[in-house]
Every structure is written in C-alpha cells, then in structure tokens.
N, C-alpha and C positions, 0 to 999 in steps of 0.2 A: 601234494600230500593226495589227494582226490584218487589219483592215479595208483600210486601206491596202494592206497585202500582196495582199489579196484582188481591190482593184480595180486595180490595178497590173498583177498576173497579168489579167484581163480584157480590159485594155485591149492587153497583149501579144497576147493568143489572136484579140480583133478583129482585130488587123494582119496576124494568119498566114497566107500564101495558102491556099486550098482544096488538098486535096491530088489528086481526081480517081481515076481508077480505077489502085488498085495495081497495082502490075508488078513483082509477087515474083518471082523467077527460081526457078525448082525446081533442088535440090539432090539429089544418090544416098543413098538412105537415109534422107531425112528429112522428117519428118511438119508438113504446118501445120492450124493449126484454127481458125478463125475464128467470133469472137463480133459480130453483127451485129445492126443493128434493121431492122425490115422498116418502112417507112413509104410507104401508096400503094401505087405499081408499083416504088419503090426500096428497094434494098438495101443498107443503108451501114454499113460497117467500121469497129468500135468497137475492137476489139484482137485482135490474133490470138496462139496460142502455137503456138513453134515447138519441134520435141524433133528434139535432134540426132544425127545417128548415132553419135559419143560418149558418147551418155547427159545432155547437159546438156538444162535446157527454161529456153526466155526467153519472158518477157512481152513483147510488143511493141506500140506505141502508136503508131497514126498520124498524123505530123503532118506539115502542109507544110513547116515549116521545119526540114530536112535535117539543118540542124546541132543541132537538138534532139537526135537519138538516143536519146529516153527509152525504155527497158526494164527490164525486172525481169528475175534471171538465178539460176536455181537450179543450181547446179552437180554431178556426179555425185558426188562428194567431201562432199556436203552445204553447202555455201556457198554464201548465198543474201544477193543485193546489187540494189540499184538505181541505174540510172546515166540520168544527164540531161547532154548537150553533154561527154559524154566523161569526166565526174567520177564515181566514186562516190559517193551520198547518204547520210550515215552511214554507219554502223559493219557491215560484213560480218558476217551472222549465222553462226552453225552448225546446222545442221538436219539430218534423217537424210540419210546417206549416200543416194543412189539406185540401191541394188544391191539382190539378190534379197532381204535382210534386211529393207527397210522395207515397216513397220508401220504400218496407220492411215492418216493423213494429215497435213496440212502446211498451216498459213495462211501463206498467199503474199501478204497483205497485203488492201487495202482501196484501190481504184481510181475516182476520183472525177471528174466532170467529161465522162462520158458522153454522146454525144447524136448527132445526125445534121447539125449544121453545121460539122464538121469538113470535110465533102463528101468523103470517103474512099468511094470505091465499093466494094462488095463484090461478087469475081466470083467465089460455090461453087467453079466450076469448076477453080481455083488451088490448092484447101483439101484436103488429107484428110477434112475435115469441119466442119460448121457448125452453131453454137447460133443460131437466130435468135428476137431478143424482139421480140414486137409494138408497135408504135410506141405504139398506143392502150392499150395493157394497163400502161403505165409511163410515171410521172410524169417524164420524160428530164431535166428541171431538176434532180431530187432522185436520179436515178439512179445506183445504185453498183454495180459489177459485184464480189464476192467470189470469189475464186477460193480453190479446195482442191486440190491435186496428190492425188491419189487413186492408188497405186499396184497 
C-alpha cells in the first residue's frame, strides 16, 4: 500500500509543471525567509517562511500546481496545522502561543522531498534573509528539512 502511494505521488510530481522564478509580492510589515539549495551557479528555492504582521508564521512550499497551496501555519494563538488543496491535513495541534511568554522551541514537522527538480528559482532580494545549503554537501534524494521555531 505504501509503495503504491509513493509511486502515485512520484507520478503526480513528475507531471507537475516547474515553478520558475517565484514572484512573491511584498506585504507591509511581513518578513520572508528563504531556504534554498545552491547548485552550480543556480539557487533553487525549497521552501520559505512568512512571518505576518499579525504574528502568524507560515511555512510555504513552492509548487507548479497552484491549486496545491501546500503550507503549514503556526498561528499567534498557538494553533498549528498543515494544509494542502485548501484542506487541513490531520487535526490541528495546540502549541505555545506566539507571545512574549513563548519559551524554548516548538517542533513544526518534518518536510521531505526537497531538491532542485521543482524548478523554483530563488531570488534572495525577495526575502528578508536566505539560508543556503550547498547541493554537494547534501544528498538531495534524502534531504529533509527540520524546522524549529525559536522565539
């Protein structure tokens, strides 16, 4: 069963168009942080983190299929969930509220399938900051990004 799900997901990913240059519009008071892979002279966007002026945090995944709209949300009140195709995946989780009382860190999931094949070009000028992983220093077939929000 798991192999069939994996194979089906791979087929759908291969049929999805490449993203190209991300054209993210600036939003007043919002901060955006890119996570990119440097390969040769190219810089590929694997995900980005949006910090909204209201205090919510979003982990965004570039996809060629705009209907996918895959992302994770950590809201100011502490609600954490992931969405895809406009639907919450699994039950929302309760984490620490994103207030001055926040202590330590919170686990925000494990995100696999990152690499350079989605064709999402990263332009660091569009972001508040950029974290870059060198392609030769990671095995992109098994690259998994772990994110922890540290307040």
